[in-house]
C-alpha positions as CSV (number, residue, x, y, z in Angstrom):
1,M,45.4,82.8,-15.8
2,L,44.8,85.3,-13.0
3,L,42.8,88.6,-13.5
4,F,43.3,90.1,-10.0
5,G,43.5,93.7,-8.9
6,E,42.7,97.0,-10.6
7,I,42.6,96.9,-14.4
8,G,45.0,99.4,-15.9
9,W,47.1,99.5,-12.7
10,D,47.7,96.0,-11.2
11,T,47.1,94.4,-14.6
12,D,46.9,95.9,-18.1
13,A,45.7,94.9,-21.5
14,S,49.1,94.7,-23.2
15,A,50.5,92.1,-20.7
16,F,47.2,90.2,-20.7
17,A,47.0,90.0,-24.5
18,R,50.6,88.8,-24.7
19,E,50.0,86.0,-22.2
20,I,46.8,85.0,-24.1
21,G,48.6,85.1,-27.5
22,V,51.3,82.6,-26.6
23,L,48.9,80.0,-25.1
24,D,48.5,76.9,-27.3
25,A,45.6,75.4,-25.5
26,D,42.1,74.1,-26.1
27,E,40.9,75.1,-22.7
28,I,41.7,78.4,-20.8
29,T,40.5,79.2,-17.3
30,V,40.6,82.8,-16.1
31,R,40.3,83.3,-12.4
32,V,38.7,86.7,-11.7
33,N,38.9,88.9,-8.6
34,S,38.9,92.6,-9.6
35,P,37.0,95.8,-8.8
36,G,37.4,96.9,-12.5
37,G,39.4,99.9,-13.8
38,D,40.2,101.3,-17.2
39,V,37.3,100.7,-19.6
40,Y,39.4,100.5,-22.8
41,D,41.9,98.1,-21.2
42,G,38.9,96.0,-20.1
43,L,37.4,95.9,-23.6
44,A,40.8,95.0,-25.1
45,M,41.1,92.1,-22.6
46,M,37.6,90.9,-23.4
47,E,38.4,90.9,-27.1
48,A,41.6,89.0,-26.5
49,L,39.6,86.2,-24.8
50,R,37.0,86.3,-27.6
51,G,39.7,86.0,-30.3
52,H,41.4,82.9,-28.9
53,R,40.5,79.6,-30.4
54,A,40.3,77.9,-27.0
55,H,37.1,77.4,-25.0
56,V,37.3,80.1,-22.3
57,T,35.9,79.6,-18.8
58,C,35.9,82.6,-16.4
59,V,35.7,81.8,-12.7
60,I,34.6,84.7,-10.5
61,E,36.3,83.8,-7.2
62,G,35.8,87.0,-5.1
63,L,34.5,90.1,-7.0
64,A,33.9,90.9,-10.7
65,A,32.9,94.5,-10.6
66,S,32.7,97.2,-13.3
67,A,35.1,96.4,-16.1
68,A,35.9,93.0,-14.7
69,S,32.2,92.0,-15.0
70,F,32.0,92.6,-18.8
71,I,35.4,90.9,-19.3
72,A,34.0,87.8,-17.7
73,V,30.4,88.0,-19.1
74,G,31.5,89.1,-22.6
75,G,34.8,87.3,-23.0
76,A,34.1,83.8,-21.7
77,D,32.2,80.9,-23.3
78,R,31.2,79.8,-19.8
79,V,31.1,81.9,-16.6
80,I,31.2,80.4,-13.1
81,M,30.7,82.2,-9.8
82,R,31.8,80.9,-6.4
83,E,29.0,80.8,-3.9
84,A,30.3,83.7,-1.8
85,S,31.4,85.9,-4.8
86,D,29.7,89.1,-6.1
87,L,29.2,90.7,-9.5
88,M,28.5,94.4,-10.0
89,I,27.6,96.5,-13.1
90,H,27.5,100.3,-13.4
91,E,27.8,103.0,-16.0
92,A,31.2,104.2,-17.3
93,W,32.5,107.3,-15.6
94,G,35.5,109.6,-15.7
95,F,36.7,113.1,-15.0
96,A,36.9,116.1,-17.4
97,M,37.9,119.7,-17.3
98,G,37.4,122.6,-19.6
99,P,34.5,124.7,-20.9
100,A,30.9,123.6,-21.2
101,A,31.4,122.3,-24.7
102,E,34.1,120.0,-23.5
103,M,31.9,118.8,-20.7
104,R,29.1,118.0,-23.1
105,K,31.5,116.0,-25.3
106,S,32.6,114.0,-22.3
107,A,29.0,113.2,-21.4
108,I,28.2,112.0,-24.9
109,Q,31.4,109.9,-24.9
110,L,30.4,108.3,-21.6
111,D,26.9,107.6,-22.8
112,R,28.2,105.9,-25.9
113,I,30.5,103.7,-23.9
114,S,27.8,102.8,-21.4
115,A,25.4,101.9,-24.3
116,K,28.1,99.6,-25.7
117,L,28.6,97.8,-22.3
118,A,24.8,97.4,-21.9
119,R,24.7,95.5,-25.2
120,I,27.4,93.1,-23.9
121,Y,25.3,92.2,-20.9
122,A,22.2,91.9,-23.0
123,E,23.9,89.6,-25.5
124,K,24.7,87.2,-22.7
125,V,21.1,86.9,-21.6
126,S,19.5,87.5,-25.0
127,G,17.6,90.5,-23.7
128,S,17.0,94.2,-24.1
129,P,20.0,96.6,-23.8
130,E,17.7,99.3,-22.3
131,V,16.9,97.1,-19.3
132,W,20.6,96.5,-18.6
133,R,21.5,100.2,-19.1
134,E,19.0,101.0,-16.4
135,A,20.6,98.3,-14.1
136,M,24.0,99.9,-14.8
137,E,22.6,103.3,-14.0
138,R,21.5,102.1,-10.6
139,E,24.8,100.4,-9.8
140,T,23.4,96.9,-9.4
141,W,25.1,94.3,-7.3
142,F,24.3,90.5,-7.8
143,S,25.0,87.6,-5.5
144,A,26.1,84.4,-7.2
145,E,22.5,83.0,-7.2
146,E,21.0,86.3,-8.4
147,A,23.5,86.5,-11.3
148,L,22.6,82.9,-12.2
149,A,18.9,83.6,-12.0
150,V,19.0,86.5,-14.5
151,G,21.4,84.7,-16.9
152,L,24.7,86.7,-16.4
153,V,26.5,83.5,-15.4
154,D,26.2,79.9,-16.3
155,A,26.8,78.1,-13.0
156,V,27.5,78.5,-9.3
157,E,30.1,76.1,-8.0
158,D,31.8,75.6,-4.7
159,A,35.6,75.4,-5.1
160,R,36.1,73.6,-1.7
161,S,39.5,75.2,-1.4
162,A,41.2,77.8,0.8
163,P,40.8,81.3,-0.6
164,D,43.8,82.8,-2.4
165,P,45.5,85.5,-0.2
166,V,45.4,87.9,-3.2
167,L,41.6,88.1,-3.0
168,A,41.8,90.7,-0.2
169,R,43.3,93.2,-2.7
170,A,40.0,93.4,-4.6
171,G,38.2,95.2,-1.8
172,T,40.6,98.2,-1.5
173,G,42.0,100.9,-3.8
174,R,40.8,104.0,-5.7
175,V,38.4,102.1,-8.0
176,F,36.6,100.2,-5.3
177,N,36.3,103.2,-3.0
178,S,34.4,105.1,-5.8
179,F,31.5,102.7,-5.8
180,K,28.1,103.8,-4.3
181,Y,27.9,100.5,-2.4
182,K,30.7,98.5,-0.8
183,G,29.3,95.0,-1.6
184,R,26.2,93.1,-2.3
185,G,25.3,93.2,1.4
186,Q,24.9,97.0,1.3
187,A,23.2,97.2,-2.1
188,P,19.4,96.8,-2.8
189,R,18.0,93.7,-4.4
190,P,18.5,93.9,-8.2
191,F,15.3,95.1,-9.8
192,V,15.8,92.9,-12.8
193,M,15.1,89.9,-10.6
194,D,11.4,91.0,-10.6
195,T,11.1,92.1,-14.2
196,Y,13.5,90.2,-16.3
197,R,14.4,86.6,-17.2
198,Q,12.7,84.5,-14.6
199,E,12.8,80.9,-15.7
200,D,9.6,79.9,-13.9
201,S,7.4,82.7,-15.3
202,M,6.3,84.1,-18.6
203,S,8.0,87.6,-18.8
204,L,6.7,90.4,-21.1
205,E,9.8,89.9,-23.3
206,K,9.1,86.2,-23.8
207,I,5.4,86.9,-24.7
208,A,6.6,89.6,-27.1
209,A,9.0,87.2,-28.8
210,R,6.4,84.5,-29.3
211,L,4.0,87.1,-30.8
212,G,6.7,88.4,-33.2
213,V,7.1,91.8,-31.4
214,P,10.7,93.1,-31.3
215,V,12.1,92.9,-27.7
216,E,13.1,96.5,-27.7
217,K,9.4,97.4,-28.4
218,A,8.0,95.0,-25.7
219,D,6.0,97.5,-23.7
220,E,2.6,96.4,-22.3
221,A,0.5,98.4,-24.8
222,T,2.3,97.0,-27.9
223,V,2.2,93.4,-26.6
224,L,-1.6,93.7,-25.8
225,A,-2.3,95.1,-29.2
226,A,-0.4,92.3,-30.9
227,L,-2.2,89.7,-28.8
228,D,-5.6,91.2,-29.6
229,E,-4.7,91.2,-33.3
230,V,-3.8,87.5,-33.2
231,L,-7.0,86.6,-31.4
232,A,-9.1,88.7,-33.8
233,E,-7.6,86.8,-36.8
234,Q,-8.2,83.5,-35.2
235,A,-11.8,84.4,-34.3
236,A,-12.5,85.2,-37.9
237,E,-11.0,81.9,-39.1
238,K,-12.6,79.6,-36.5
239,P,-16.3,80.1,-35.8
240,G,-16.2,77.8,-32.8
241,E,-13.3,79.2,-30.9
242,S,-10.2,81.4,-31.3
243,E,-6.8,80.2,-30.3
244,C,-3.4,82.0,-30.3
245,E,-1.1,79.1,-31.3
246,E,2.0,81.2,-30.3
247,C,0.9,82.0,-26.8
248,G,-1.4,79.1,-26.1
249,I,-4.5,81.2,-25.2
250,T,-7.9,79.9,-26.2
251,A,-11.1,81.9,-26.0
252,P,-14.6,81.4,-27.3
253,A,-15.4,83.3,-30.5
254,P,-18.2,85.9,-30.0
255,D,-20.2,84.8,-33.0
256,S,-20.1,81.0,-32.3
257,E,-23.4,79.2,-31.9
258,P,-23.8,75.7,-30.4
259,E,-24.5,73.1,-33.0
260,G,-27.9,71.6,-33.0
261,E,-28.3,68.6,-30.7
262,P,-29.8,65.5,-32.1
263,E,-33.4,64.9,-31.2
264,S,-33.8,62.5,-28.3
265,E,-36.4,59.8,-28.4
266,V,-38.1,60.2,-25.1
267,E,-41.7,59.9,-24.0
268,P,-43.6,63.2,-24.1
269,A,-43.8,64.8,-20.7
270,D,-47.0,65.9,-19.1
271,E,-48.1,69.3,-20.1
272,P,-46.7,71.9,-17.8
273,E,-49.0,73.7,-15.5
274,P,-49.9,77.2,-16.6
275,E,-47.7,80.0,-15.2
276,P,-49.4,82.1,-12.5
277,E,-50.6,85.5,-13.7
278,A,-48.3,88.3,-12.8
279,E,-49.3,90.4,-9.9
280,A,-49.8,94.1,-10.1
281,G,-46.5,95.9,-10.6
282,E,-44.8,93.0,-12.2
283,T,-43.9,92.8,-15.9
284,E,-42.7,89.9,-18.0
285,A,-39.1,90.0,-19.1
286,T,-39.4,89.5,-22.8
287,E,-38.4,92.2,-25.3
288,D,-36.3,94.2,-22.8
289,D,-34.2,91.2,-22.0
290,E,-33.7,90.4,-25.6
291,E,-32.1,93.8,-26.1
292,L,-29.2,92.8,-23.9
293,T,-28.0,90.4,-26.7
294,V,-26.9,91.7,-30.1
295,T,-26.2,89.3,-33.0
296,V,-24.0,90.4,-35.8
297,D,-22.7,88.6,-38.9
298,K,-19.1,87.6,-39.4
299,T,-18.3,90.5,-41.7
300,T,-19.5,93.1,-39.2
301,L,-17.7,91.2,-36.3
302,K,-14.4,91.3,-38.3
303,E,-14.8,95.0,-39.0
304,L,-15.3,95.6,-35.3
305,Q,-12.3,93.5,-34.3
306,E,-10.1,95.4,-36.8
307,A,-11.3,98.7,-35.5
308,A,-10.5,97.6,-31.9
309,A,-7.0,96.5,-33.0
310,Y,-6.5,99.8,-34.8
311,G,-7.6,101.6,-31.7
312,M,-5.1,99.7,-29.6
313,K,-2.3,100.5,-32.0
314,A,-3.3,104.2,-32.1
315,R,-3.2,104.2,-28.3
316,A,0.3,102.7,-28.3
317,Q,1.4,105.3,-30.8
318,D,0.0,108.0,-28.6
319,A,1.9,106.6,-25.7
320,V,5.1,106.7,-27.8
321,R,4.5,110.4,-28.7
322,A,3.7,111.2,-25.0
323,R,7.0,109.7,-23.9
324,A,8.9,111.6,-26.6
325,A,7.2,114.8,-25.6
326,K,8.5,114.4,-22.0
327,V,12.0,114.1,-23.4
328,D,11.6,117.1,-25.7
329,A,10.3,119.1,-22.8
330,A,13.4,118.2,-20.8
331,I,15.6,119.3,-23.7
332,K,13.7,122.6,-24.0
333,A,14.3,123.2,-20.3
334,H,18.0,122.4,-20.9
335,K,17.8,119.5,-18.4
336,I,19.5,117.2,-20.9
337,S,21.5,117.5,-24.1
338,P,19.7,117.3,-27.5
339,A,22.4,114.7,-28.5
340,G,21.0,112.3,-25.9
341,R,17.4,112.4,-27.1
342,D,17.3,108.9,-28.6
343,M,18.9,107.4,-25.4
344,W,16.4,109.1,-23.1
345,I,13.5,107.9,-25.3
346,N,14.8,104.3,-25.1
347,R,14.9,104.7,-21.4
348,M,11.3,105.9,-21.4
349,E,10.3,102.8,-23.3
350,A,12.1,100.6,-20.8
351,D,10.7,102.2,-17.7
352,E,8.7,105.4,-18.1
353,E,8.0,106.0,-14.4
354,V,11.6,105.8,-13.3
355,T,12.9,107.8,-16.3
356,T,10.2,110.5,-15.8
357,A,11.2,110.8,-12.1
358,K,14.9,111.1,-13.1
359,L,14.2,113.8,-15.7
360,N,12.1,115.7,-13.2
361,S,14.9,115.6,-10.7
362,I,17.4,117.3,-13.1
363,P,17.5,121.1,-12.5
364,D,16.6,123.3,-15.4
365,G,19.6,124.8,-17.2
366,T,21.9,121.8,-16.5
367,F,22.9,122.0,-20.2
368,P,23.2,125.7,-21.0
369,V,23.0,126.9,-24.6
370,V,25.6,129.6,-24.2
371,E,29.1,129.6,-22.7
372,I,29.0,130.8,-19.1
373,G,32.7,131.5,-18.5
374,H,36.2,130.2,-18.2
375,N,38.1,128.9,-15.2
376,A,41.4,129.1,-16.9
377,P,43.2,131.6,-19.3
378,V,41.9,131.2,-22.8
379,D,45.5,130.7,-24.2
380,E,46.1,127.5,-22.2
381,P,46.1,124.3,-24.3
382,E,42.8,122.6,-24.8
383,Q,42.1,119.7,-22.3
384,S,40.8,116.3,-23.2
385,P,37.2,115.7,-22.2
386,T,38.3,112.7,-20.1
387,S,41.5,114.0,-18.7
388,A,42.0,113.9,-14.9
389,A,44.7,113.8,-12.3
390,H,44.6,110.1,-11.8
391,F,42.0,108.9,-14.3
392,P,43.3,109.9,-17.7
393,K,40.9,107.6,-19.5
394,P,37.2,106.6,-18.9
395,S,36.9,104.0,-16.3
396,I,34.3,101.6,-15.1
């Protein structure tokens, strides 16, 4: 099957679903080259692929951008990219008209759709939706090798055939022209390449999973607190050394003492010569040096370790409250809508620095609490929050 051109215009969900429904096959290959389009048509096409009994392979031959990307990533059992192809993800967008209340409804609807799409990408890579929502917000472009590295696709294969003439259609049209970048060559390197799913390194998410910390809570403070807690428990159980079986870290226990060595049968040595007397101004290091070492029993050590673990948890809770306070301050300044509080807090947990900078960049009063006027007679029919001249439905 071919999935070429703009979704909702060159191809639509009803025709696509009909073609899928009549196929009696064990294997279906969908060749993709599309800049995306209508988000709901895209979701319906993805579900049509998911619902078929066949094993579905999506081959991205030129471009899988926007809605085409989640059709491939979410609808196929196996995703292949050609070496020269690109994949792009971004947030849902659309047009709206009407008073401020309608604009707020439109924003909430777009946030809800974008959160749903972030979960589709996260399910493919077994990762955090918050990370992928951030990647969507930045309009992230992936080359074939980059998409493979982060887990969005399963293989990169060379077709060794002449390109289909229809491929040229993906790079034109109203959907493609709305993108911030015009291809992977103009877009920055995906930030998830440095922070997410690197096969040759131990990511924060992987460490969190092995320690039993939920992925969505895998910030540095929480992971360190969990690690300290595991080490403290092991230290109390093993006098000689503490070992975190999940993460493979071994450390000497503070209260361990070397076992006594057997007495060796050797000839007595000559008596040592007497130490020279200390000169004036010099003192012997005896009691003062001993004060540098403190010996405690196991019970006291365990109490100290528990107190340290409690302190780490308290510090993590303080960080959570501090992030929430930043979001609440933005709501108070009418930078963002109260309805989006949970979403912004999740973004804070994923990347506090970037999210804080974004909140600071939003002007005060962006979301006013009172109606500020009409741009049309009040007796005109109410407009849909996503209505527009040529985008009647949310698109991606």
